[in-house]
N, C-alpha and C positions, 0 to 999 in steps of 0.2 A: 704510619703508612709509609718510612720511610724506603725508598728502593721503586717506589712505585712505575711499574712498567723497564725495570732495568734489571737485565742480570747481571750484568757488569760494573762492579762498584769499585772499581779503579780510577785514578784519578785520570780527567780526559784531560790529554793535552793535545797539541796541537799534532804532532805524528798520529796520533788516534785520526783526528781530522780525515784526514789525508786516507787514513784507512777505509776508513767510511766510506767516503768518497771510490773508492776502488773496490770496494764491494757489495754499494750499490744502498748499502743503509743511510736513510734519513737523519739529517741532522735535525736536533729540535732546539732553537736557542729562545730567549727571551729577555726583556732586560728585568735589572731590578737597582733601585739605590739607596737600601738599608737594610739592617741587619735581619730586621723580622721577616722580610717579605723573601730578602735574597735563603733565608732557611727553608720555606714552604718551598721554594724553586725546585732548589738544589735536591728537595727531601722527594720530588714529586718526577725526581727524572731527568732533569731538562741536560743537555750536553754541555752547551755551552750559556754564561750570565753577560749579560754586554751592560754594563756601565754607561747607560747612554744620555749624551750630552742632552738629550730630551729631558735629563730632569731639573731644566731650565723651563719648557714647559707646564710638565708636569708634577713637580713638588714646589716650583717657587712661581706660578703662574704665568712667566713671563710669554710675549707671544711667537717669538723666535727662540732658537738653541744661543744664539749671538752674546747674550748677557751673562752665560756661566763661565764663572771663571776657574784657574787651573786650580786653586787654592779648594773651592766648591768642589770642583770634582773627585781631587783626593781624599777628601770628606766622605762623598759619596763612596768612592771606591773601596777605601778601608773598613767603611761600616760594611759594606757587603763580601768583601771575602772573610769576613769574620763569622761569619754566617754559613761557610760553603766548604763542602768536605769535598763533591766529587766535580760539579762542573768547572770548566776553564773558565776562568775569570779575564774580561776582555774589557779594557777603559777606553773610551771613546777623548781623545785630545780634544783640548775644546777650541775654539776658535782663536786663532790668533797666537796660538801658540805651534806652530812651525810651518805657517805659510810664511813669514816674512825672508827667516833665516834660518839655512838649515844648523849651521851652529845651535842656537838657538833651542830648535828642535831637539837637537837630541840630549841640550843640557836638561828640557824639560821632560822627555820623556824618561830621561834616566831618573828625576825625581820622582816622578808618578811609581814608577816600579818599587824605589827605596821605602816610598813615604805609603803605600796601601796594600804591597803582596801580592796585586794582581798577576796575571798571569803573561798575558798583550797588550798591547794599545792598539785600536783601531782609527786610521786618517781618511778623514775624503778627498776626493782628488785623483785625478790620474798623472803624465806623465809629467806633469806641472812640479810637484812633488816627489817625485823620485829622489830629486837629490837628498832630499831630507829622508826621505827611508832609505837608502844606502845607509845612511851614517848611524839613523835606530838601528838599524839591522847588523853594521858594525859593532856595536856596542852588545850586543847579544841579546837584543829584544824584538821578540817576534811582534809580525804585523799587521792587522789587516786592514784589506784593502775596502773601499766603499765608492760606487760608481752610479750613476744613474742620478735619480735627485736627490742631490747631496743640498740638505737643509741650511749646514752656514754660508751655502751658497744663494739663500735665497732669495738676498738682494738684488746679484746680478737676475736670476731669472724671472723674481715679478712675479711669480707664480708657481705653484704645488701642483700643477699638471705633469701629466706624466711625459715624463723625458725620452729622447732617443727614438721617438716618431717619425721625424725626418732624416732619409739617408743617413745624409752629412755626420750628423750626431751619435747614428745608427753608426756609423764606420769606427768615428774618432770613439767610440766607447769601446767598440773589440780592440782596436790597436790599444786603449789604455792599460782595457784589462788582462792582454797579453804579457804587455808590460810591469804590469804589476806581479803578472805570476813568475814571470824571467827575472825579475831584479829580487824576488824572496820572500812576497810575500803570504803568508800562510793558508789564507784564505780572501774571499772576496763578499761583500755586502752589496745587490743589484736592487737598487729602491726603485719602483714604481713606473718601469717598464714595461715595453712589449713581451708579452710570454716568448713569441716565435725567437725577439731575439738575444731572451736570458738563456732559453732551449741550445741556439748557437754556443752561446758563451762559454756554458755549463759543459758541452761535451766538447768544444776546442782549449779549454786549460786544464792542466793538468791538479789545481786545487781548486779547495770545495768552494763552492759559488752557495751561496745565502742569501735566499728571494726575499724580499717583502713587497707585496703588489710585483711580482715578477714570474707568474703561473707556477705550478706544479713540477715545474723540470728540474728547480735546483734543487741541490742536493743537499738544503738544506733549509727553515725558514725561521723568520723572526718578529715577532710582533710588540708593543710597547705592553708590556705585563696589567698595568690600569686600564687599557684598552682592553686587552680578551677579557678582562674580566668583567669589564662594564663600571667601571668606576668613573671613566669622566663618561659625560652625557656631550649628547650636541656633535660629538664626531664622528662622523660613520662614512668612512672611504667603502671605495667597495670591495678591498682588500681584507678589511678587518670582517671575523667571527668572531663573533662574543660566545663566550663558554660559560657565562653565567652574568648576573644584573645585579653586582653587591651593591651600588647607589642605592636599589631601592632597599636590599636588604641591610644596609647598614643606615641608611635614615631611619627606618623602619625600628631599628632597634634603640638606637639615638632617642626616639620620640616615643618610644615606650618606657627608657629609663627615666625621660624628662617628667612624664605622665607619673611615673610610679613616685618618684622624689617629690612630686608635688601634691600627689595621694596621702602619701606615706607610707604608699606599700614596701617604701625601698628606706634601708633595710627594715628587715623584720626580726622576730625573735633570735629566729636561727643564722641570722646573719649578723648579731654581733655579741660582744665578748664581755 
């Protein structure tokens, strides 16, 4: 079913995302962390694939995104890129690879691009990381911003609650979004903020705004693929819509396999040489 819901099979670029915003076409974005999943997601017509540092939670079982390393992100991104033909592939820069020193940031950014073949990088934060973003952009690497709930700062926040509900934080988010757009970010992810604030930002900045828990007025939406496919249980934020229940489907399939093996039903005469 390659090309599902997609008329234009050309490679998605940062410029095409800008054109989609201008023409009012919504942007569909999902995460992927491996070759097999990336092939499915890309073939189904997703515009942007995010190799998220959420791999720390989803693939490695960590409680936060903080433990995942640069080498591990490169491994995941390289695997994803091999499975993608159309989607724009964006890789998260993991915690500690860009916050300390802008020179380190650009070195790490160049390494990710060289070793993975991905199309762009995503960094969490506002004006505080503008020096790092500037150097990365000067190296010719596209950057996607990320504001609102920024999981790499979870120890500072102390909670995964909705961000920017108070006016002071909302004002900072507005100014951060403007600064990220002005410095040259090609898009900005807004995570878990009030829908009205996300609508204001979407209408006030020229670059595409991708929401996750930020309402329907954003230029596009992103979800973690394992969440929307129902592979994870016990994680049910208000913004998550499950499009399948693969946890149940896969558990039943594995259980049936175990039963067939133990009952000598697998393999049968047609399944041997």
